[in-house]
C-alpha positions in Angstrom: 33.7 17.3 29.5 33.6 14.0 27.7 30.4 12.2 27.1 30.2 8.5 27.6 28.9 6.6 24.6 26.1 4.2 25.3 26.9 0.8 23.8 24.8 -1.7 25.7 23.0 -3.1 22.7 19.5 -2.0 23.6 18.9 -0.9 20.0 19.0 -4.4 18.7 16.5 -5.5 21.3 14.1 -2.7 20.4 14.4 -3.5 16.7 13.7 -7.2 17.4 10.5 -6.1 19.2 9.4 -4.0 16.3 10.1 -6.8 13.8 8.0 -9.1 16.0 5.2 -6.5 16.2 5.0 -5.9 12.4 5.5 -9.6 11.5 2.1 -10.5 13.0 -0.8 -10.3 10.6 -4.2 -9.0 11.7 -7.2 -11.2 11.1 -9.2 -8.1 10.4 -6.9 -6.8 7.7 -7.9 -6.7 4.1 -6.5 -9.4 1.9 -5.7 -8.2 -1.6 -4.8 -10.8 -4.2 -2.5 -10.2 -7.2 -5.6 -10.7 -9.4 -7.4 -7.8 -7.7 -4.4 -5.5 -8.3 -4.3 -6.5 -12.0 -8.0 -6.1 -12.4 -7.9 -2.6 -10.7 -5.1 -1.5 -13.0 -6.8 -2.7 -16.1 -10.1 -1.2 -15.0 -8.6 2.2 -14.2 -6.5 2.2 -17.4 -9.6 1.3 -19.5 -11.6 4.1 -17.8 -8.9 6.8 -18.6 -8.6 5.5 -22.2 -12.4 5.9 -22.6 -12.3 9.4 -21.1 -9.5 10.4 -23.5 -11.5 9.0 -26.5 -14.6 11.0 -25.4 -16.7 7.9 -24.8 -17.5 8.7 -21.2 -18.8 12.2 -22.1 -20.8 10.7 -24.9 -22.5 8.3 -22.5 -23.1 11.1 -20.0 -24.8 13.2 -22.8 -27.3 10.4 -23.3 -28.7 11.0 -19.8 
């Protein structure tokens, strides 16, 4: 029993459909600028630096 190999090229057509689907941008999608990414990284880094230095716990002890 030998199985016949399928070689009709339908995989390429399916891949083209997926590329077309994922290539479209949604108008409802969030737009994140590079500045927002940099600002978030700097903000998170500053927060963890202050936590390691004990500043955040000092501020929390004031309240």
